[in-house]
C-alpha positions as CSV (number, residue, x, y, z in Angstrom):
1,M,-21.3,30.5,-36.9
2,K,-20.8,27.1,-38.6
3,T,-18.0,28.5,-40.7
4,L,-16.1,29.6,-37.5
5,V,-16.0,26.1,-36.0
6,P,-13.0,24.8,-38.0
7,Y,-11.1,28.1,-37.5
8,I,-11.6,27.9,-33.8
9,L,-10.6,24.3,-33.6
10,A,-7.5,25.1,-35.6
11,L,-6.5,27.8,-33.1
12,L,-7.1,25.5,-30.2
13,L,-4.8,22.8,-31.9
14,V,-2.0,25.4,-32.5
15,A,-2.3,26.6,-28.9
16,S,-1.8,23.1,-27.6
17,C,1.3,22.5,-29.7
18,N,4.7,22.9,-27.9
19,K,7.9,24.4,-29.4
20,D,9.0,21.0,-30.6
21,G,5.8,20.5,-32.7
22,G,4.2,18.1,-30.3
23,T,1.1,18.5,-28.2
24,D,0.9,19.0,-24.5
25,S,-1.2,16.4,-22.9
26,L,-3.8,17.6,-20.3
27,P,-3.3,16.0,-16.9
28,S,-5.8,13.2,-16.5
29,T,-8.3,13.2,-13.6
30,P,-7.4,10.4,-11.0
31,Q,-9.7,7.5,-11.3
32,L,-11.1,5.5,-8.3
33,L,-9.7,1.9,-8.8
34,F,-11.1,0.4,-5.7
35,R,-13.0,1.2,-2.5
36,S,-14.3,-1.0,0.3
37,G,-15.1,-1.0,4.0
38,F,-15.6,-4.8,4.1
39,E,-19.4,-4.3,4.3
40,A,-22.4,-6.4,3.3
41,N,-21.4,-9.5,1.5
42,T,-17.6,-9.5,1.8
43,Y,-15.9,-12.4,3.6
44,V,-12.5,-14.2,4.0
45,D,-12.4,-17.5,2.3
46,E,-10.9,-20.8,3.6
47,V,-7.2,-21.4,3.4
48,K,-6.2,-22.7,-0.2
49,E,-2.5,-23.1,-1.2
50,G,-1.3,-20.8,1.5
51,Y,-3.7,-18.0,0.8
52,Q,-7.0,-16.7,2.1
53,V,-8.9,-14.7,-0.6
54,I,-11.4,-11.9,0.4
55,R,-14.3,-12.3,-1.8
56,G,-17.9,-10.9,-2.3
57,K,-19.3,-7.5,-3.4
58,D,-19.2,-4.5,-1.0
59,D,-22.9,-3.3,-1.5
60,E,-22.0,0.1,-0.1
61,T,-19.4,0.9,-2.7
62,G,-20.2,-1.5,-5.5
63,F,-16.7,-2.8,-5.7
64,T,-16.0,-6.6,-5.7
65,W,-13.2,-8.5,-3.9
66,P,-10.5,-9.6,-4.7
67,I,-8.8,-6.4,-5.7
68,N,-8.1,-6.3,-9.5
69,I,-5.8,-3.5,-10.5
70,L,-2.8,-3.0,-12.9
71,G,-3.4,-6.2,-14.7
72,S,-3.1,-8.4,-11.6
73,N,-4.9,-11.8,-11.8
74,F,-4.7,-12.7,-8.2
75,A,-4.9,-11.0,-4.8
76,G,-5.2,-12.5,-1.3
77,I,-4.0,-12.8,2.2
78,H,-0.7,-14.7,2.2
79,R,0.0,-17.0,5.1
80,I,3.7,-17.4,5.4
81,E,5.0,-20.1,7.8
82,D,1.7,-20.2,9.7
83,D,2.8,-23.5,11.6
84,G,-0.1,-25.3,9.9
85,G,-2.6,-22.7,10.9
86,P,-2.3,-21.6,14.6
87,A,0.3,-18.9,14.1
88,I,-1.9,-16.7,12.0
89,Q,-5.4,-15.4,12.2
90,N,-7.4,-13.5,9.5
91,F,-11.1,-12.9,9.6
92,M,-13.8,-10.2,9.4
93,D,-14.5,-8.6,12.8
94,T,-17.3,-6.1,13.7
95,V,-15.9,-3.5,16.0
96,V,-16.4,0.3,16.8
97,G,-15.1,2.2,13.8
98,V,-13.3,5.5,13.6
99,D,-16.7,7.3,13.7
100,G,-17.8,5.6,16.8
101,N,-20.3,3.3,15.1
102,Q,-20.2,-0.5,14.5
103,T,-18.3,-1.4,11.3
104,T,-16.9,-4.5,9.6
105,T,-13.2,-4.7,9.5
106,L,-10.3,-7.0,8.5
107,F,-8.7,-8.4,11.6
108,Q,-5.2,-9.9,11.2
109,R,-2.9,-11.4,13.9
110,V,0.4,-13.1,14.0
111,N,0.4,-15.1,17.4
112,Y,4.1,-16.3,17.2
113,D,7.0,-16.7,14.8
114,I,8.5,-19.9,13.5
115,G,10.9,-18.2,11.1
116,V,9.5,-15.4,8.9
117,T,5.7,-15.7,9.9
118,Q,3.7,-13.0,8.3
119,T,0.3,-12.4,6.7
120,P,0.4,-9.8,4.0
121,Y,-2.5,-8.9,1.8
122,Q,-0.8,-9.2,-1.7
123,I,-1.8,-7.9,-5.1
124,N,0.2,-10.4,-7.2
125,N,1.3,-10.7,-10.8
126,V,1.1,-7.1,-11.6
127,L,1.5,-6.5,-15.4
128,E,1.2,-2.7,-15.6
129,N,3.6,-0.2,-14.0
130,P,1.4,2.7,-12.6
131,T,2.0,6.2,-13.7
132,E,0.7,7.3,-10.3
133,L,-0.9,5.3,-7.5
134,Y,-2.6,6.3,-4.2
135,M,-3.6,3.9,-1.5
136,S,-5.2,4.6,1.9
137,Y,-7.0,2.8,4.7
138,W,-7.7,3.3,8.4
139,M,-5.9,0.9,10.7
140,K,-5.6,0.2,14.5
141,I,-2.7,-1.7,16.0
142,D,-2.1,-3.3,19.3
143,D,-0.2,-1.7,22.1
144,T,1.6,-4.9,23.3
145,S,4.1,-5.2,20.4
146,L,7.0,-2.9,19.7
147,N,7.8,-2.4,23.4
148,G,11.6,-2.3,24.0
149,P,14.7,-1.5,21.9
150,D,15.4,-2.6,18.2
151,N,11.9,-3.9,17.5
152,W,10.1,-3.5,14.2
153,R,6.9,-4.3,12.3
154,A,6.4,-3.8,8.5
155,I,3.0,-2.4,7.5
156,W,3.2,-1.8,3.7
157,E,5.5,-2.5,0.7
158,Y,5.9,-3.2,-2.9
159,K,8.6,-5.2,-4.8
160,T,9.8,-5.3,-8.4
161,K,10.2,-8.5,-10.3
162,K,13.9,-8.9,-9.8
163,Y,14.0,-8.1,-6.1
164,N,14.0,-11.7,-4.8
165,T,16.4,-13.0,-7.4
166,S,19.0,-10.3,-7.6
167,S,20.6,-8.2,-4.8
168,T,21.4,-5.3,-7.2
169,D,18.8,-5.2,-10.0
170,G,15.5,-5.3,-8.1
171,F,13.8,-2.7,-5.9
172,R,11.6,-2.7,-2.7
173,M,9.8,0.3,-1.1
174,I,8.7,-0.5,2.5
175,A,7.1,1.2,5.5
176,F,7.8,0.3,9.1
177,I,7.1,1.1,12.7
178,T,10.2,0.6,14.6
179,T,12.0,1.3,17.9
180,D,15.7,2.6,18.2
181,D,18.4,1.4,20.7
182,N,16.5,3.4,23.4
183,G,13.2,1.9,22.7
184,T,11.7,5.0,21.1
185,A,9.2,4.1,18.5
186,H,9.1,6.0,15.3
187,W,8.2,5.6,11.6
188,L,10.7,4.4,9.0
189,F,10.2,4.7,5.2
190,Q,12.8,2.9,3.0
191,G,13.8,2.1,-0.6
192,D,16.4,-0.7,-1.1
193,T,17.8,-3.4,-3.4
194,N,18.0,-5.9,-0.7
195,P,17.1,-5.7,3.0
196,A,20.8,-5.1,4.1
197,E,21.5,-2.3,1.8
198,P,19.0,0.7,1.8
199,I,19.4,3.2,-1.0
200,W,17.6,5.7,1.1
201,Q,15.8,5.9,4.5
202,E,13.5,8.5,6.1
203,R,12.8,8.3,9.8
204,N,10.2,10.3,11.5
205,Y,10.0,10.9,15.3
206,Q,7.6,13.7,15.2
207,V,4.4,12.2,13.9
208,P,2.8,10.2,16.8
209,I,2.3,6.4,16.5
210,P,-1.2,5.7,17.7
211,R,-1.8,2.5,19.8
212,E,-5.2,0.9,20.1
213,E,-6.8,3.8,18.3
214,W,-7.7,4.3,14.6
215,F,-5.5,6.2,12.3
216,K,-5.5,6.8,8.6
217,V,-2.4,5.9,6.5
218,E,-1.8,7.1,3.0
219,Y,0.8,6.2,0.4
220,Y,1.3,8.1,-2.9
221,L,3.7,7.1,-5.7
222,K,5.0,8.5,-9.0
223,W,6.6,5.6,-10.9
224,S,9.9,6.4,-12.5
225,E,13.6,5.1,-12.7
226,D,14.7,8.7,-12.9
227,S,14.7,11.9,-10.8
228,D,11.2,12.7,-11.5
229,G,9.8,9.9,-9.4
230,Y,8.3,10.6,-6.0
231,A,6.9,8.7,-3.0
232,S,5.2,9.8,0.2
233,M,3.6,8.5,3.3
234,R,1.1,10.3,5.6
235,V,-0.5,9.4,8.9
236,N,-3.7,11.3,9.9
237,G,-2.9,13.8,7.2
238,N,0.7,14.5,8.6
239,L,3.6,13.9,6.3
240,V,5.7,11.0,7.7
241,A,8.3,11.0,4.9
242,E,8.7,11.7,1.2
243,H,11.2,10.7,-1.4
244,Y,12.2,12.5,-4.5
245,G,13.9,10.2,-7.1
246,A,13.6,6.8,-8.6
247,T,10.8,4.5,-7.5
248,T,12.2,1.5,-9.2
249,N,15.8,0.3,-10.1
250,R,17.3,-0.2,-13.5
251,G,13.9,-0.2,-15.2
252,D,12.6,-3.2,-13.3
253,N,8.8,-3.7,-13.5
254,L,6.4,-3.8,-10.7
255,D,5.8,-7.4,-9.4
256,F,3.5,-7.3,-6.4
257,I,2.0,-4.9,-3.8
258,I,1.6,-5.6,-0.2
259,L,-1.4,-3.5,0.7
260,T,-1.4,-4.4,4.4
261,Q,1.2,-6.5,6.3
262,V,1.6,-8.1,9.9
263,Y,5.3,-8.9,10.1
264,G,7.9,-8.2,12.7
265,N,10.1,-9.3,15.5
266,T,7.8,-8.9,18.5
267,H,4.8,-11.2,19.1
268,P,1.9,-11.4,19.3
269,M,0.9,-8.6,17.1
270,H,-2.4,-7.6,15.5
271,Q,-4.3,-5.0,13.6
272,W,-7.7,-4.0,12.2
273,I,-8.1,-2.5,8.7
274,D,-11.0,-0.6,7.3
275,D,-12.1,1.7,4.4
276,V,-9.5,0.8,1.8
277,E,-9.2,3.2,-1.2
278,I,-6.9,2.9,-4.3
279,W,-6.7,5.7,-6.9
280,S,-4.8,6.2,-10.2
281,G,-3.5,9.5,-8.7
282,L,-4.2,11.9,-5.8
283,P,-7.9,12.1,-5.1
284,Q,-9.3,15.6,-5.9
């Protein structure tokens, strides 16, 4: 049998070669990059240089805050125009979770706006573009904001490195809950080079927008500057929107990810976040 081993290996190598003489790479199994439900020893640190960093080890999952993926060397809750403190609140809150039991969550609230007041959880200084990326978490939003026409709140996004310095060379992908001229709330998924000039938009009126109840949001991304790129958003397993095509612009590299966001034009607004997961592809 030993004499057959080299022959079998040779056959396997030939079978794996494509017509151009290369080898077909097997698809890699998605890897869990981060998981936490804010349990055990996690906490929100004091404000330092405009950020609050979530720290500690989640003993239930074994992952440690802050999130460290794609070469990032810093992640935290950015307090933007917080009026010296009172405009924004971020803290761990114990509430009834999606399964009806008590759970620790991240509570975020913008009480009022003094310009562009917002409190995103940012994964900054990204050094590696993902091949694929999947992010999910459970969230619950208030039922007091987004009432009336032409209102909006952003809930997730990412930006490339040139987005804030060039109106044509960078790229942003962003998810909103918004209302139209009649005050009807719906989902909006968008890619743009600057806020005033969307490259594409996908609106969804069919998937319900839960208020004061838990719902699961999922984002999936294939990174590309060509037609083989892809992005999708789901809520409670329902497809909200998907985009086939480039997920960056002119080869611009990923800069930072806003995993959660509290930002809009109706105040006050708040939310709870629980059970964060990040994978290097769609979980099996």
